[in-house]
N, C-alpha and C positions, 0 to 999 in steps of 0.2 A: 504494500499499500504506499502510495506517495503522499507527501504533505498536501498537495492539491486535492487528492481524492478524499483525504480525511478532513479537509477544511470545514465542511459543514456538519460533520458528524461528531460522534462521541468516541473517545478512545479510552481504553483501560490503561492502567499503568504497564501491564504486560505488553500491550500493543505499542505503546509509546517507546518502549525499550528497543524495538526493532528499527526505529528511525534514527538516522544519524543526526548529530547536533545541528548542521545546517538545515536539515529537513524540519526539525522541531522549531527552529527560529522561523522558517518559512510558514509553517503551519500556524504559529501564533500570530504572525504578521497578517496572514490571510484572514484569520478570524477577527483580528482587530480592524482590518479594513472593512469587513462586513458591518461591524458595529459602528464605525465612523460614518458609513454611508447613511445610517439612519439617525445621525446626530449625536452619537454617544462619544463624548470627548473627555469625560472625567477619568480620574485614576481608576475608578471602579470598572471602567471599560477594559482597561489593561488586565485587571484581575480576571474579569470574565473571559477575555481572550486566552489567557494563560491556563485557565481551568479546562483542559481538554476532556475532562470527565463530565462536563456540562454541555448541553446542546447549545451551540452558538445560534442556531436557528430559533430556538426558544427565547434566547436572550434578545436577539434582533427583533423578534415579534413583540416582546414586552416593551422594549424601548421605543419601537415604532408606534406603539399604541399610546405612548405618553408616560409610561412607567419610568420613574427616575432610576438611573443606573444602580444606585445604592440599594434601592428596594428590589430591583431585578436580581441583584446579587444575592440578597437575603432569601428571595423566593426560590431561586434555582439551587442554592446550596443547602 
């Protein structure tokens, strides 16, 4: 699985171990880009992007509907 394939999905810790460090960085940046597209720019957005065990699609949906990023973080974790 490549970082782009995993960008919108959820990865377990075991799956994450199979990615090289540059792929992990690419994955997190891809997830952060998705969040930024819906206006998520707070530090909580970076936390959401880095939590690959959380669906970025769910986070994007919450933020796009007006949910503050800090609340989206609490809901999804």
